C-alpha positions, 0 to 999 in steps of 0.5 A, a space after each residue: 744184208 740188214 745194213 744194206 736194206 737199212 741204207 736203201 730204206 734211208 735213201 728211198 723213203 722220201 721218194 716212197 713217201 712222195 709217191 704214195 702221197 701223189 697217188 692218193 691225191 692224184 684224182 684231186 688235183 685242180 691245179 690246171 683250173 686254178 688262177 695262179 700267180 705269175 711265174 707259175 710253172 706247168 704241172 708236169 714240173 711238180 713231179 720232176 721237182 719232187 723226184 729231184 728233191 725227194 732223192 736229195 732228201 733221202 741222200 743227205 738223211 743216208 749221209 747223217 745216219 752212215 755216220 751213225 749219228 743216233 740223235 733221236 731229236 734229229 730223227 723226230 725232226 726229219 721224218 716230221 718234216 716229211 709228214 708235214 710236207 705229205 700233209 700240205 698236200 692233202 690240205 691243198 689238193 683234197 681239202 682245198 683249205 688254201 688259207 690253212 695251207 699257206 700257214 701249213 707251208 710256212 711251218 714247213 719252211 721253218 722245219 726245213 731251215 731247223 733241219 738244215 741247220 741240224 744237219 749242217 752240225 752233223 754233216 755239211 754236204 747232208 745240210 747243203 743237199 737240202 738247199 734245193 729243197 729249202 728254195 723249192 719250198 720258198 717258191 712253193 710258199 710264193 704259189 700257195 700264197 698267190 693261189 690263196 689270194 687269187 682263188 
């Protein structure tokens, strides 16, 4: 029973964390009022994408943990990138520090690249499941830079 609960935790923790952050920032989101760069999607697109990405992230980490990889550095990297991801939303939406959010999201990009490389060394499928996350953050970096410049 404990193992099943642990597996559910690994699978759903990113989604849970993302949901908590979403609730915290929901009253501060001003996306509709910002001047956005070309290709900026409508706001309804974001919760859909994040749900998919967080589920893929949880599945990928579950695959790593299922193989009993107890590399503490990998665990620290995984949870730190989740924290950096969560803090970006606070920096961008609550604090409205757009320049800092550009730097922060570039830092997140590097963490995701390192995470994918480390996951690839352990489980190739786990690594590939994070490619949509990387692509989304690349796109979010473009949006963040564009919003910083335009606002």
